[in-house]
C-alpha positions as CSV (number, residue, x, y, z in Angstrom):
1,F,109.8,95.6,99.5
2,A,111.7,92.5,99.6
3,E,115.2,91.6,100.7
4,L,116.7,88.6,99.1
5,A,119.7,86.7,100.5
6,A,122.6,86.1,98.2
7,H,125.1,83.3,98.0
8,E,127.6,82.6,100.7
9,S,128.3,85.7,102.7
10,S,127.1,88.3,100.2
11,A,123.6,89.6,101.1
12,V,121.2,90.9,98.6
13,A,118.0,92.9,99.4
14,A,115.2,92.6,96.9
15,A,112.3,95.0,96.9
16,V,108.9,93.6,96.0
17,A,105.9,95.9,95.6
18,M,102.3,95.1,94.7
19,G,100.1,97.5,93.0
20,A,102.6,100.0,91.6
21,M,106.2,100.9,92.1
22,G,108.3,103.3,90.1
23,A,111.8,103.1,88.8
24,P,114.4,105.8,88.7
25,S,113.8,109.3,87.3
26,S,110.6,109.6,85.3
27,R,110.2,105.9,84.4
28,D,107.4,104.0,86.1
29,V,108.0,100.2,85.9
30,I,104.4,99.3,86.5
31,A,103.1,101.8,84.0
32,D,105.5,100.3,81.4
33,K,104.3,96.8,82.2
34,Q,100.6,97.8,81.9
35,A,101.1,99.6,78.6
36,S,102.4,96.3,77.1
37,T,99.6,94.1,78.3
38,A,96.7,92.9,76.1
39,N,94.3,95.4,77.6
40,G,96.4,98.3,76.5
41,G,97.2,99.4,80.1
42,A,93.6,100.5,80.7
43,L,93.2,98.2,83.7
44,E,95.3,97.7,86.9
45,T,97.2,94.4,86.9
46,S,98.4,92.1,89.7
47,T,102.0,92.6,88.6
48,F,104.7,92.5,91.2
49,T,107.8,94.6,90.8
50,V,110.9,93.0,92.1
51,A,114.1,94.9,92.9
52,A,117.3,93.8,94.7
53,R,119.7,95.6,96.9
54,V,123.2,94.4,97.9
55,R,124.4,95.5,101.3
56,P,128.2,96.0,101.9
57,L,130.1,93.0,103.2
58,S,131.0,93.0,106.9
59,A,134.6,92.7,108.0
60,A,134.0,89.0,109.0
61,E,132.6,88.3,105.5
62,Q,135.5,89.9,103.8
63,S,137.9,87.5,105.5
64,T,136.0,84.4,104.3
65,T,135.0,82.9,101.0
66,F,132.2,84.9,99.5
67,A,130.3,85.5,96.3
68,C,130.7,88.9,94.7
69,V,127.5,90.5,93.5
70,L,127.8,93.3,90.9
71,P,125.5,95.4,88.8
72,A,125.6,94.6,85.1
73,G,123.9,95.4,81.8
74,P,122.7,98.7,80.4
75,G,122.4,101.6,82.9
76,V,125.2,100.6,85.2
77,K,126.9,104.0,85.0
78,A,123.5,105.7,85.7
79,K,122.8,103.3,88.6
80,A,119.6,102.2,86.8
81,T,120.5,98.6,85.9
82,E,118.1,95.7,86.0
83,E,120.7,92.9,86.0
84,A,123.0,91.5,88.7
85,I,126.0,89.1,88.3
86,V,127.1,86.8,91.0
87,L,130.8,85.8,90.8
88,T,131.6,82.8,92.9
89,P,135.3,81.6,93.4
90,K,135.7,78.0,92.2
91,V,138.5,75.5,91.6
92,S,138.4,73.7,88.2
93,L,139.0,70.0,87.7
94,K,142.6,70.9,86.8
95,G,143.1,72.6,90.1
96,M,143.0,76.1,88.6
97,P,141.2,79.0,90.3
98,T,138.2,80.3,88.3
99,L,135.1,82.4,88.7
100,E,131.7,81.1,88.1
101,K,129.4,83.7,86.7
102,T,125.6,83.6,87.2
103,S,123.2,86.4,86.0
104,F,119.9,87.4,87.6
105,A,117.3,89.8,86.2
106,F,115.2,92.2,88.2
107,D,113.0,95.2,87.6
108,R,115.7,97.3,89.4
109,F,119.0,96.4,91.0
110,F,120.8,98.5,93.6
111,G,124.5,98.0,94.3
112,A,126.2,98.2,97.6
113,D,126.8,101.9,97.2
114,A,123.2,102.7,96.7
115,T,121.7,105.1,99.3
116,D,118.3,104.9,101.1
117,D,117.3,108.0,99.2
118,E,117.8,106.3,95.9
119,V,115.9,103.2,97.0
120,Y,113.0,105.3,98.2
121,A,112.9,107.5,95.1
122,A,112.6,104.5,92.9
123,L,110.4,102.3,94.9
124,G,108.7,104.1,97.8
125,R,107.7,107.5,96.5
126,P,105.4,106.2,93.6
127,L,103.5,104.2,96.2
128,V,103.1,107.2,98.6
129,H,101.7,109.2,95.8
130,R,99.2,106.4,95.0
131,A,98.1,106.3,98.7
132,M,97.6,110.1,98.6
133,A,95.4,109.6,95.5
134,G,93.2,107.1,97.4
135,Q,94.7,103.9,96.1
136,V,96.5,101.0,97.8
137,G,100.2,100.1,97.7
138,V,102.2,97.3,99.3
139,V,105.9,97.2,99.8
140,F,107.7,94.5,101.6
141,A,111.3,93.3,102.4
142,Y,112.1,89.6,101.9
143,G,115.4,87.8,102.4
144,Q,117.8,85.9,104.6
145,T,118.3,87.0,108.2
146,G,121.1,89.7,108.4
147,S,120.6,90.9,104.8
148,G,119.5,94.4,105.9
149,K,115.7,94.2,105.6
150,T,114.9,96.1,108.8
151,H,117.5,98.8,107.9
152,T,116.0,99.3,104.5
153,M,112.4,99.4,105.6
154,G,113.3,101.7,108.5
155,G,114.8,104.1,106.0
156,M,111.7,103.7,103.8
157,L,109.3,104.6,106.6
158,R,111.3,107.7,107.6
159,R,111.2,109.0,104.0
160,V,107.5,108.2,103.7
161,A,106.9,110.5,106.7
162,D,108.9,113.3,105.0
163,D,107.0,112.9,101.8
164,L,103.5,112.7,103.3
165,Y,103.7,116.1,105.1
166,G,104.4,118.9,102.6
167,G,104.9,122.2,104.4
168,G,104.3,120.4,107.8
169,R,100.7,119.4,107.0
170,P,99.4,116.1,105.6
171,R,99.3,116.5,101.8
172,G,96.5,113.9,101.2
173,G,94.3,114.4,104.2
174,K,94.3,112.9,107.6
175,V,97.1,110.4,108.3
176,S,96.8,107.5,110.7
177,F,99.2,104.6,111.6
178,S,98.9,101.1,112.9
179,Y,101.6,98.4,113.4
180,F,101.3,94.8,114.3
181,E,103.6,91.8,114.2
182,V,102.9,88.2,113.1
183,L,104.8,85.7,115.3
184,G,104.1,82.1,114.5
185,N,100.3,81.7,114.5
186,S,99.6,84.8,116.6
187,C,99.4,88.5,115.8
188,A,100.2,91.3,118.3
189,D,99.5,95.1,118.2
190,C,102.9,96.8,118.7
191,L,101.2,100.1,119.5
192,A,98.7,98.9,122.0
193,K,98.7,100.6,125.4
194,K,100.3,98.6,128.2
195,S,97.9,97.3,130.8
196,S,98.4,95.3,133.9
197,S,95.9,92.7,132.8
198,S,97.7,91.8,129.6
199,A,100.9,89.9,129.3
200,G,103.7,91.8,127.5
201,N,103.4,95.0,125.5
202,A,101.0,94.0,122.9
203,A,97.4,93.0,122.7
204,G,96.0,90.1,120.5
205,V,95.1,91.0,117.0
206,Q,92.6,88.9,115.0
207,I,92.8,88.6,111.2
208,G,90.0,86.9,109.2
209,E,88.2,86.9,105.9
210,G,84.8,88.6,105.4
211,M,81.8,87.2,103.6
212,D,82.8,89.2,100.5
213,G,86.4,87.9,100.5
214,S,87.9,91.0,102.0
215,V,90.5,90.7,104.8
216,M,89.4,92.1,108.2
217,T,91.5,93.0,111.1
218,R,90.1,93.3,114.7
219,N,91.6,94.6,117.9
220,L,94.2,96.7,116.0
221,S,94.7,100.2,117.4
222,V,94.7,103.2,115.0
223,H,96.7,106.3,115.9
224,A,96.4,109.7,114.4
225,A,99.6,111.2,113.0
226,P,99.0,115.0,112.5
227,D,102.7,115.6,111.5
228,A,105.9,113.9,110.5
229,P,107.4,113.9,114.1
230,A,104.3,112.2,115.4
231,L,104.4,109.5,112.7
232,L,108.1,108.9,113.3
233,A,107.5,108.6,117.0
234,L,104.9,105.9,116.4
235,V,107.2,104.1,114.1
236,A,110.0,104.1,116.7
237,V,107.7,102.7,119.4
238,A,106.4,100.0,117.1
239,Q,109.8,98.9,116.0
240,S,111.1,98.8,119.5
241,R,108.4,96.4,120.5
242,R,109.0,93.9,117.8
243,S,110.2,90.4,118.8
244,T,114.0,90.0,118.3
245,A,116.6,87.4,119.3
246,P,120.3,86.7,118.6
247,T,121.1,84.2,115.9
248,E,124.3,83.0,114.2
249,K,123.8,85.5,111.5
250,N,122.3,88.5,113.3
251,A,122.6,89.6,116.9
252,T,119.2,91.4,116.7
253,S,117.4,89.2,114.3
254,S,113.7,90.1,113.8
255,R,111.7,86.9,114.7
256,S,108.4,88.2,113.5
257,H,106.8,89.8,110.4
258,G,106.2,93.5,111.0
259,V,103.3,95.2,109.2
260,G,103.0,98.9,109.2
261,I,99.7,100.4,107.9
262,I,99.6,104.1,106.9
263,T,96.1,105.4,106.0
264,V,95.9,108.7,104.1
265,G,92.6,110.7,103.9
266,S,89.2,110.0,105.3
267,S,86.1,108.6,103.7
268,L,84.7,112.1,103.4
269,D,86.6,115.3,104.3
270,G,85.3,116.4,107.6
271,G,82.4,114.0,107.3
272,D,81.5,110.6,108.6
273,D,84.4,108.2,108.3
274,D,82.1,105.2,108.4
275,D,80.1,106.2,105.2
276,E,80.3,103.1,103.1
277,F,79.4,105.0,100.0
278,G,82.0,107.7,100.4
279,P,85.5,107.6,98.8
280,R,87.9,105.2,100.5
281,P,91.1,106.4,102.1
282,G,94.4,105.5,100.5
283,V,96.5,102.9,102.3
284,L,100.2,102.1,102.2
285,Y,101.4,98.8,103.7
286,V,105.1,98.7,104.7
287,I,106.0,95.1,105.6
288,D,109.3,94.0,107.1
289,L,109.3,90.2,106.8
290,A,111.3,88.0,109.2
291,G,114.5,86.6,107.7
292,S,114.7,83.2,106.2
293,E,117.5,80.8,107.5
294,R,119.4,78.0,105.9
295,S,120.0,74.8,107.9
296,S,123.7,75.8,108.4
297,D,122.6,79.1,110.0
298,S,120.3,77.4,112.5
299,A,122.4,74.4,113.5
300,K,123.1,75.8,117.0
301,H,119.6,77.1,117.6
302,S,117.7,76.2,120.8
303,K,114.4,74.4,120.4
304,E,112.5,77.6,120.7
305,R,114.6,79.3,118.0
306,M,114.3,76.3,115.8
307,D,110.5,76.3,116.1
308,E,110.5,80.0,115.2
309,T,112.8,79.3,112.2
310,K,110.5,76.6,110.9
311,A,107.4,78.9,111.3
312,V,109.2,81.7,109.5
313,N,110.4,79.6,106.6
314,L,106.9,78.0,106.3
315,S,105.2,81.4,106.2
316,L,107.7,82.7,103.6
317,M,107.0,79.6,101.5
318,S,103.3,80.3,101.7
319,L,103.9,83.9,100.7
320,K,105.9,82.8,97.6
321,E,103.0,80.6,96.6
322,C,100.5,83.5,97.0
323,I,102.7,85.7,94.8
324,R,103.0,83.0,92.2
325,A,99.3,82.3,92.1
326,R,98.5,86.0,91.9
327,T,101.0,86.6,89.1
328,M,99.7,83.6,87.1
329,A,96.0,84.6,87.6
């Protein structure tokens, strides 16, 4: 699910999900979109759902010039609005103070008072239910460094764990978890066992494309999660091993893209998991992207930090082009 940076010191977090994401209460945004397509909703689409979340301003931000981001449009009182208004202080040509208003439309907008439970109910729970039904869901956080992506995605993963295990047992079959980070041109397994022969905590992960066009991942460990505490423990270990470094905007900025993979169910219950003709397990990808940075935010970076910033911004630009191409297909 994506986190999107706002203007000046206001930070907006935007959630982007591929496959299907719901909206508040009983409304399903993706279902609504599919029902309005030419095929009558009979086929899945490559539609992306985009939501935005505003985090509260910090004390330092409140003392400086900032752009105010507010929910607008129908549904504001019910916290189910799809529009955000950015109010930016300006000075007119006559020297008079004024507010410049800019409107942005989303599939769902969450104000600064929105809770993690509200975000998960609207965006995460529909994807979990799809994974339990043997389908695939992707949710990722995109935005400027310091906008609250890791906070939001951490809350998302904790609530996924609560939802997957009804009555203490997995509701959709066996559950497994993997987590790797993408740092520049390399991938590392954040749950790999430490060994004296390997440098650091993580082993190298290889990602490639198969002959049939499918994406293949090698050297990525898979860990069983029989209950919610086991899954949460794996999440905590993986997040603690992600690459972080202090920046101008964030003292613990994530310098890599973190990819969590939750697999629900086996190919055949109690049978051979490698049966290529059996039903496939459901998969939920929870992705915390590294934060983008403006030139003003990276002016005091070291060469190493600057190289990381360039790699992050380039990868996010590539992701944008992938989303655009898939949406236009």
